[in-house]
N, C-alpha and C positions, 0 to 999 in steps of 0.2 A: 456440604462443603468446605474446603481448606481454606479459613479465611488469612491466611498468607500468602498461599498460593494466587486467591483471587485477586489482591492489592498490589500483590508485584506484577500480576498479569495486567493489569489495568496502569500501572506505570509504565512497564515496559510499551505496550499499546500505544499510550499518548504521547512518548517520548518520539516512537517513530514518527510517529503524524509531523512531527514538527522535525524530523530528522528529513522526511522526504516530502515536503512543505516548497524546500528550496529548490525540488529539481527543475521545475519549469524554469526557474530566473538562471540557473545555470546553462540550461541547455541554449538560452535566446544570446549567454554570452560567448557560444559559439561563434568563431569568424568567417569559417568558410566550410566546416566540415560537411559530408551530409548525412542522412540520419545512420546509415548503414556504419558509415565508419565511425559514427557517434557511439552505435551497440557494440561493434567489436571491441573498441578500448575501455569500454565501459564496463563490458563485459568481465574482460581484462582486470580488473581490478577487482571489483564485485565477488570474483570467484576467488581469486586470490585471500580477501580478507578473510573469507567462508572459510579456505580450509587451513587458515590461520589458526582462528576460533575453536575448527578442531582436531589441528596439530594439537595444541593446545590442556585442550579437553579432555581428548580418549588417546591421546601418547601412540603406547605400543597397540591397544585394541583398536584404533582409527577403523581398520580393514573389517572391524565387527562394524562398528557401528553405522557402515556402509551399506551392511549386511542387513542390517535392521531396519530398514526404513522399505524393506518391499516393494511390491509393486504400490501401494499406495503411493510409497515415495518417488517412484519414478511418475506418476503422474502426476504428482505436485510440482517435480521440477519442469516436464512438458509446458505443467498451465503457466507457471510462476515464468519459464524461461519467454514464451508467446507471449505474454504480458509485458515484461523488459522492452519485447520490441515492440509492440502496438503503443504504450508511453514514448519511447522516444520519435516513432512518426509521426505519432496523435499531438505532442506538443511542435512539432518539429513544423507543424499544419495547422496549428489553430493558436489563440492569443492564453497564455498562461491563465488567464483567470476564467475563460469559457473549460480550458481544461480540468481548472481544478473545481469547477463548479461539478461538472459532470461526473468527478469524483466521490459528488456528495453521494448520487444516488446508489453505492456500496449497498446499506442497512437494508435498502429493498430487496437487493438479490441475495444478500445473504439471512434474510428471512427465509426468503422463499427456499434457499439451499438445505438450511438450517432442518425447515420444517418436514422436509420432503425426505433429505436423507439422511437427517439424521431422529427425527421423530420428535424432537425437542420444542416442548409446550411454552409458548411465546411468552411471557406477562403481560399485562393488561398496562403496566407503568414503560414496556420497553415497546410495547403498539403505540402508546401514544407518544415515545420519543422519535419513534421512527416516522408515525407518520406528520406530525409537527417538521420532523427534519424535512421529510417530504416536501410539504407546505411550502418550506421555505426554499426550498430547490425550486417549487414553479414558479415561487416570488422570481426567483433568478431569470429565467427564462421567458416571465411572462413580456418582457420587450423585447424578444427574441434575441434569435441569435444570428449573427454575421452571416450570408449566405456562402460570401467566399473563405469559411470556413467549414464550411460543410462537409469534407473530406475528413480533414481534421478530427472535426466533432462525433463520428462515428465512428472513427478509429479509436479517439479515446474512452469510449462507452463500451469496449470488449475492456478495458481495464478491470474497470469494478465486475465486471462477470467473471471474469477470470479471479481475481480477489476473492470473492464469494465462495469461489470452490476451491481456493486456497483453505482459507480459514475453517470450510469447514472439514477439509482431508485430515487437516493439523488436529484440530477439536476432538475427531473422531478417536484417534489413538491416542491420545495424553503422556500415554508411559512410552511414546517412541519419542526420540530428542530428531528431529526431520532435518538438522542445519545441513547435513550430508546431502541432502535433495534440494536445500536452497544451492549449495555449492554446483550441484550438476543443472540447477537453470543455467545458470550465467555458462556452462559449456554447451546446453541447447541452446542459450544465443549466441552464445559465438559459433556455434557450428553454422546455421540456418545462416546467419551474417554474412560468416566469412563463403560459406558456398553460390549466395546468389551476387555479393561484390564484383565487380569486374576489375576496377583499378585503385589504387590510395594513392589522393592526392591532400591527405590531410597535413597541417603544417603543425609544427611543435603547441604552439599555446592548445590547440585544438586537442590535441592528443594530449597531453599533459591531464586538462582539465576532463576529458571524460574519463582516463584513469582516475581522477580524483572521486569525481562524482562517484564511479561505480563502488570505489574500494571503500570512500566514506560517508557520503550523502546515502547514496541509496543501499552498500554494503550494512552499514550499521543499522537503518530502518529497518532491511527485512530481518538482520539477526534479532532483533526484536522483536518484531512480528511473529518471529516461529518462535521466540521465547516464551510471549504474552497471552498467544494465542489458545494453546497447548489447556489453558485452563480455565477459556471463558468462551461462552455459547459464541458462533459465528454473528448471527443478528447483535449481541452484546458491542463483541470485538470490531465490527463494523461503525459503530456509536462513537466510541474511544480515539479510533482512528479518523475521524471526521475533521478533530485537528487540521490533517495533513488539507483538504477543499477548503477549509476555513483563512489557513494561515497563507496560501497559494497566492490567492491574487494581492493578498497586502502586501507580502513580498514585493510582488510584481508593479505593484503601486509605489512602493518607498524607491526599489534600487532602478526600473525601468523606467520608471515613470507612466505606464501601464495601466490607467486610473479606471474603476471600470464604473457604471454605468451607476445611479443611485438606485435602482430596483433591485440590482446584484449586490449591492452593501447591503441592502434592507432583508434579503433572504438571507445572505450572509448572516445576520447579526439574528434571525430567528433559528436558522440552525444552530449556532452557538448555544443561544438561550436553551433550546430542547436537549440539546446535548448534554450541556451542563447542570441542568435538572436531572439526566439520569444517571449522571457522572455522582451528583455528590449523594442522591437518595440510594446510590446501588453502597455507599460508603459507611451511610447510617444503619442500612441492612446487614454488612458485614458485623457492623459494632453490636446491634443486637444479636446475630446470631451468637457472637463471641461471649453476650454474656448469656444470653441463656445457656450455652454448652458449659458455663463455667458453674 
């Protein structure tokens, strides 16, 4: 295992979680835009920042980069595109805290996908971290999820499922840069939304905020995910990105005054402890590997 790539991958994924954690709070700042309107302009900003990165990196070889993603890249584009739509609709119909906590289930789905599709051996330490994280999520849910948020919660649950398959497909072919697939994901979400929407009544505030969310908050987040998850197995990558659901309810609490119940805060702390344990332990594992290699 390459130490530098592993370390950089982990930092990218942690950073991705931080960027993505602002999503729910920013969506709640919309004045009147519908989920479809948000998705349309969010997707424009998202694909624009991805194309900028692609053009800067590949220059004259941009068309070749698109060809290299193959069928796996097209599948990633479809999965991420659907995930982006589910996220906007889900967050629009549930609380930011609930949406964030549902995202915490991603390590469980990633573990299953990694085991069945990549035949990855999952270490005992990673299983402990995942099990502990899921216990934290159980504590969060033990107080009950609001009945009026049931639809939004169900929609949001599709996001970590899509995310697990995204990580698995990227990690399966680490030699391929799937950034063009991430760009196409924005196009998929845009095409689907435009084909469904009947009219536009979005105001300037919501339009600009949607583009900002797509280009910077979601765009940079997914850019970091695409880079980082090439070098880390899906089940472990999902642990690093748990910084998103941990921070999501905190921003909602600070900015929106949406205070999570005590049980949800306790559960979030448990998730944080187990994620921190695996991240710190992984760092020392890498240090030992580096020493042994020398």
